[in-house]
C-alpha positions in Angstrom: -7.5 -11.4 29.4 -9.5 -8.8 31.4 -12.7 -8.8 33.4 -15.6 -6.6 32.4 -18.9 -6.5 34.4 -18.3 -9.9 35.9 -17.3 -11.6 32.6 -13.8 -12.5 31.7 -13.1 -11.3 28.2 -10.5 -11.5 25.5 -10.1 -8.1 23.7 -8.6 -7.2 20.4 -8.1 -3.5 20.0 -8.2 -1.7 16.6 -5.0 -0.4 15.3 -6.4 3.2 15.2 -9.3 5.0 16.8 -12.0 2.9 18.5 -15.1 3.6 16.4 -17.3 0.4 16.9 -17.4 -2.7 19.0 -18.4 -6.3 18.2 -19.1 -8.5 21.2 -18.8 -12.1 20.0 -20.1 -15.0 22.1 -18.8 -18.5 21.9 -20.7 -21.8 21.9 -21.2 -24.5 24.6 -18.0 -25.8 26.1 -15.7 -23.4 24.2 -14.4 -20.1 25.5 -13.7 -16.5 24.3 -10.6 -17.6 22.5 -12.6 -19.8 20.1 -13.4 -17.0 17.7 -10.4 -14.8 18.0 -9.0 -16.2 14.7 -12.1 -14.9 12.9 -10.8 -11.4 13.2 -7.9 -12.1 10.9 -10.1 -14.0 8.5 -12.6 -11.2 8.2 -9.8 -8.7 7.5 -12.1 -5.7 8.0 -10.9 -2.3 6.9 -8.8 -0.5 9.6 -10.8 2.6 9.2 -13.8 0.9 10.7 -12.0 1.0 14.0 -13.6 -2.2 15.3 -12.8 -3.4 18.8 -13.6 -7.1 19.2 -14.6 -8.4 22.7 -14.9 -12.1 23.3 -16.4 -13.0 26.7 -16.0 -16.3 28.4 -19.3 -17.8 29.6 -19.4 -18.8 33.3 -18.7 -22.3 34.4 -21.9 -24.3 35.1 -23.2 -27.9 35.1 -24.7 -29.0 31.8 -27.3 -31.7 32.1 -26.9 -33.3 28.6 -23.2 -33.6 29.2 -23.6 -35.7 32.3 -23.7 -32.7 34.6 -20.0 -31.8 34.0 -19.0 -28.2 34.6 -18.0 -26.3 31.5 -18.4 -22.9 30.0 -22.0 -22.5 29.1 -24.4 -19.5 28.8 -27.2 -21.7 30.1 -28.0 -25.3 30.9 -29.1 -27.7 28.2 -31.4 -30.4 29.7 -32.3 -32.4 26.7 -30.8 -33.0 23.2 -34.0 -31.4 21.8 -33.2 -27.8 22.5 -36.9 -26.7 22.3 -37.7 -28.7 25.4 -37.4 -27.5 29.0 -35.4 -24.3 28.2 -33.3 -23.0 31.1 -35.0 -19.7 31.2 -33.3 -18.5 34.4 -29.8 -19.3 32.9 -30.7 -17.6 29.6 -31.9 -14.4 31.4 -28.8 -14.4 33.7 -26.5 -14.5 30.7 -28.6 -11.9 28.8 -28.2 -9.5 31.8 -24.5 -10.0 31.9 -24.0 -9.5 28.2 -26.2 -6.4 28.2 -24.1 -5.0 31.1 -21.0 -5.6 29.1 -22.6 -3.9 26.0 -23.6 -1.0 28.1 -20.0 -0.4 29.1 -18.9 -0.7 25.5 -21.5 1.7 24.2 -20.5 4.2 26.8 -16.9 4.0 25.6 -17.6 4.1 21.9 -20.4 6.7 21.9 -23.7 5.0 21.5 -25.6 1.7 21.2 -25.7 2.1 17.4 -21.9 1.5 17.4 -22.1 -1.8 19.2 -22.9 -5.1 17.6 -23.7 -8.5 19.2 -22.5 -11.7 17.5 -22.6 -15.3 18.6 -22.4 -18.9 17.6 -24.7 -21.7 18.8 -25.5 -20.9 22.5 -23.7 -17.6 22.1 -26.0 -16.8 19.1 -29.0 -17.7 21.2 -28.0 -15.2 23.9 -27.2 -12.6 21.1 -30.7 -12.9 19.8 -32.4 -13.0 23.2 -30.4 -9.9 24.4 -30.8 -7.9 21.2 -34.4 -8.6 20.5 -35.7 -8.0 24.0 -33.6 -5.1 25.2 -34.9 -2.2 23.3 -31.3 -0.9 22.7 -30.6 0.2 19.1 -27.7 -2.1 18.4 -25.8 -1.7 15.1 -26.8 -5.3 14.3 -27.1 -8.9 15.5 -24.9 -11.7 14.0 -26.6 -15.0 14.7 -24.7 -18.2 13.6 -25.9 -21.8 13.7 -28.4 -20.8 16.4 -32.0 -20.4 17.5 -34.2 -18.3 19.8 -34.6 -20.1 23.1 -37.4 -17.9 24.6 -39.8 -16.7 22.0 -41.8 -14.3 24.3 -40.6 -10.9 25.2 -39.3 -9.7 21.8 -39.5 -5.9 21.3 -41.1 -5.7 17.9 -40.5 -1.9 17.7 -36.7 -2.2 17.8 -35.9 -3.1 14.2 -32.3 -4.2 14.6 -30.7 -5.6 11.4 -29.8 -9.3 11.7 -27.6 -11.6 9.8 -28.5 -15.2 10.4 -26.5 -18.1 9.0 -27.2 -21.8 9.4 -26.0 -25.2 8.2 -28.4 -27.4 6.4 -26.8 -30.5 7.9 -26.5 -29.2 11.5 -26.9 -32.1 14.0 -26.6 -29.8 17.1 -29.0 -27.0 16.4 -31.2 -28.6 13.7 -31.7 -26.5 10.6 -35.5 -26.6 11.0 -35.2 -25.2 14.6 -33.0 -22.4 13.4 -35.3 -21.7 10.5 -38.5 -21.7 12.6 -36.9 -19.2 14.9 -35.8 -17.1 11.9 -39.3 -17.2 10.5 -40.8 -15.9 13.8 -38.4 -13.0 13.9 -38.9 -12.3 10.2 -42.7 -12.2 10.7 -42.2 -9.3 13.1 -40.6 -7.3 10.2 -37.1 -7.2 11.4 -34.6 -6.4 8.6 -33.1 -9.9 8.4 -30.5 -11.5 6.0 -30.9 -15.3 6.1 -28.2 -17.5 4.6 -27.9 -21.3 4.7 -24.9 -23.3 3.8 -24.0 -27.0 3.1 -22.3 -27.6 6.4 -22.8 -29.1 9.9 -22.4 -27.1 13.1 -19.5 -24.9 12.0 -18.6 -22.0 9.8 -18.3 -22.1 6.1 -15.8 -20.2 3.9 -18.7 -18.6 1.9 -20.3 -17.7 5.2 -17.2 -15.8 6.4 -17.3 -13.8 3.2 -21.0 -13.0 3.7 -20.3 -12.0 7.3 -17.5 -9.7 6.2 -19.7 -8.0 3.6 -22.6 -7.6 6.0 -20.4 -6.2 8.8 -18.9 -3.6 6.5 -22.3 -2.6 5.2 -23.7 -2.2 8.8 -20.7 -0.5 10.4 -19.4 1.8 7.7 -22.3 4.3 8.1 -22.1 4.5 11.9 -18.4 5.0 12.4 -18.2 8.2 10.3 
């Protein structure tokens, strides 16, 4: 485990040259190790040279969980995620993730070789950071998530997005995810939307879809 720009991270290096980076953000109460096994499941071609960076969210009190301290990208005040959004916490995490991404793009040779990915809360920060920053990321991978702050999207920065959601999700309800997706899609972002018969998790078919999308997005930029 290392520390980069104030965030502790778990890093998996490519076996060959470093040609692209995927920064993958975990969900509420988890940590950076949560999605490390996904790298083996994706089994991306070695020639893509992907470095995976899994940051740990800071420890903070989470209101809906009785105020207990846990790893969280922002506070959640009500079970209804659209109510009383912790905008300060969201913006703080967005700034930290963008600083980490800036370091990665400097190492790999450009924003177009860096991708943000995230699940649940991590997906919310992925969307918020990518859609508001103006940086030409290689893509955004948003899983079982939503857009917490709908103002401030840069409509001119047409980053490709893969967005997957479970139709039985009890944590981030399907309709909340879809309404966020519909807003982003209305701004003409190149968006791939997939829904799966699952709850708040990943689905085998979804992993296959993610693998195909990652290869399609990264293959042109690593040559």
